[in-house]
C-alpha positions, -999 to +999 in steps of 0.1 A: -323-572-693-345-569-663-363-601-656-398-604-640-412-638-629-446-657-632-452-689-612-475-714-628-491-745-614-482-777-634-517-778-653-515-741-661-480-746-675-491-777-696-521-757-711-497-726-717-473-748-735-499-765-756-518-733-765-489-709-767-509-682-747-518-678-712-548-657-702-541-662-664-547-683-634-580-681-617-565-653-595-553-635-625-586-638-644-605-626-613-582-595-608-581-587-647-542-590-650-515-615-649-497-612-615-459-613-619-431-607-593-396-591-592-366-613-582-370-597-547-407-606-544-405-641-558-399-661-525-428-641-508-451-650-537-440-685-537-444-689-500-479-672-498-495-688-529-475-718-541-461-734-509-482-764-510-483-768-549-463-796-565-447-791-598-445-752-598-429-739-630-410-706-628-411-684-659-388-654-666-399-627-687-380-597-701-395-567-684-377-543-707-393-560-738-428-557-719-423-523-704-451-505-725-475-532-713-466-538-676-481-517-650-463-515-616-489-513-590-490-513-553-498-545-536-486-567-507-468-546-481-470-515-503-445-529-528-448-522-565-456-554-584-455-559-622-491-566-638-497-575-672-531-565-687-532-590-716-525-627-722-489-638-720-473-654-751-450-683-750-427-665-773-422-640-746-409-664-720-371-661-717-364-687-688-383-718-676-374-737-644 
């Protein structure tokens, strides 16, 4: 299984847990897709966007199961990042930290 990751702020995670679906953070909603990262990209994402956020939750997702719905698009530093163009379902989360 190839894992991709989504970082959520504590209130975003609480709403996702409650609703069972996550349409995205304000940045995701602005851009029209859910931003995710690979394992290699994760620390850079955490440092750039979540460094001062308390209670950040790390979600792991099976990229193979989502393969038909993930677009790998160029972003920060020319790297290809996984983007999901639909809401994420709680049942798709394979890891929570």
